[in-house]
Wavefront OBJ file of the C-alpha trace (Angstrom):
o trace
v -8.341 -53.119 -17.640
v -6.347 -49.960 -17.329
v -5.446 -48.361 -20.624
v -2.119 -46.506 -20.578
v -1.650 -43.964 -23.190
v 0.372 -40.831 -23.833
v -2.723 -38.734 -22.926
v -2.693 -40.378 -19.433
v 1.049 -40.287 -19.085
v 0.970 -37.774 -16.257
v -1.289 -40.252 -14.221
v 1.391 -43.020 -14.452
v 3.780 -43.700 -11.585
v 7.479 -44.225 -12.415
v 9.779 -46.636 -10.564
v 12.968 -48.368 -10.738
v 13.879 -51.902 -9.860
v 17.392 -51.686 -8.436
v 19.805 -54.512 -7.980
v 22.805 -53.385 -5.870
v 26.217 -54.809 -6.138
v 26.970 -57.429 -3.498
v 29.909 -55.449 -2.298
v 31.457 -52.364 -3.808
v 30.384 -51.074 -7.158
v 28.865 -48.132 -9.152
v 25.991 -48.198 -11.647
v 24.373 -45.270 -13.689
v 21.171 -45.330 -15.605
v 19.352 -42.731 -17.757
v 15.730 -42.866 -18.355
v 14.628 -40.639 -21.429
v 11.308 -38.766 -21.135
v 9.454 -36.430 -23.569
v 5.699 -35.642 -24.067
v 5.327 -38.719 -26.377
v 3.141 -37.156 -29.131
v 4.602 -34.009 -30.415
v 7.936 -33.282 -32.109
v 9.114 -31.105 -29.384
v 11.946 -33.509 -28.820
v 13.521 -32.175 -32.155
v 13.556 -28.713 -30.505
v 15.571 -30.117 -27.500
v 12.523 -30.417 -25.353
v 13.147 -33.823 -23.532
v 14.459 -34.822 -20.223
v 16.627 -37.556 -18.614
v 16.060 -38.990 -15.186
v 19.450 -39.963 -13.921
v 19.878 -42.862 -11.406
v 23.346 -43.261 -9.945
v 24.002 -46.078 -7.421
v 27.169 -46.686 -5.328
v 27.431 -49.720 -3.051
v 29.730 -50.890 -0.441
v 29.482 -53.534 2.344
v 27.619 -51.100 4.557
v 25.263 -48.988 2.473
v 23.444 -48.674 -0.834
v 23.605 -44.913 -1.969
v 21.249 -43.831 -4.791
v 21.088 -40.351 -6.253
v 18.278 -39.443 -8.531
v 18.213 -36.260 -10.618
v 16.729 -34.794 -13.663
v 18.133 -32.818 -16.609
v 16.791 -31.310 -19.708
v 14.106 -28.876 -20.867
v 10.895 -31.054 -20.613
v 9.117 -30.741 -17.372
v 8.435 -34.127 -16.119
v 4.782 -34.801 -15.230
v 5.865 -36.279 -11.917
v 8.366 -35.341 -9.183
v 8.534 -38.702 -7.335
v 9.688 -42.047 -8.297
v 9.659 -45.437 -6.412
v 12.749 -47.367 -5.850
v 12.255 -51.096 -5.584
v 15.059 -53.009 -3.904
v 15.217 -56.806 -3.421
v 13.597 -57.886 -0.104
v 16.766 -59.495 0.869
v 18.789 -56.222 0.871
v 19.848 -55.414 4.447
v 22.288 -52.623 4.221
v 21.657 -49.032 4.986
v 19.665 -47.236 2.155
v 20.574 -43.693 1.409
v 18.623 -41.899 -1.297
v 19.454 -38.382 -2.357
v 21.503 -37.922 0.735
v 18.731 -39.075 3.197
v 19.115 -42.400 5.229
v 15.687 -44.013 4.970
v 14.063 -46.237 7.500
v 13.896 -49.913 6.429
v 10.509 -51.294 5.422
v 9.250 -54.826 4.856
v 8.788 -54.358 1.062
v 12.149 -52.508 0.513
v 10.274 -49.928 -1.610
v 11.128 -46.192 -1.210
v 9.856 -42.987 -2.617
v 12.357 -40.453 -3.868
v 12.010 -37.006 -5.291
v 13.321 -36.507 -8.786
v 13.073 -32.713 -8.704
v 13.852 -31.076 -5.360
v 11.724 -27.984 -4.914
v 8.845 -29.089 -7.092
l 1 2 3 4 5 6 7 8 9 10 11 12 13 14 15 16 17 18 19 20 21 22 23 24 25 26 27 28 29 30 31 32 33 34 35 36 37 38 39 40 41 42 43 44 45 46 47 48 49 50 51 52 53 54 55 56 57 58 59 60 61 62 63 64 65 66 67 68 69 70 71 72 73 74 75 76 77 78 79 80 81 82 83 84 85 86 87 88 89 90 91 92 93 94 95 96 97 98 99 100 101 102 103 104 105 106 107 108 109 110 111 112
């Protein structure tokens, strides 16, 4: 059994299960992050991971970014799309090669 605690938070992987619109549509999501055990969030030391998705009949475009003063303990996330998704996948401006699992890795913080 793997025990997940705030002390092992930096060892955790982060991922998003994304369900694109069938045709045209936009979706936004913000994941809140902080250290999980101090009151630093009261001093404004927290972060958001922003996931913005825009779909049309030809492609699924996903942009992932971070904002805030908390330094995330990771710089990549996995994007899980339905296996039935066949449109072109563009994450953070890069068109990705299709794979059988429809799971893609994306940088949250460019340059880290």
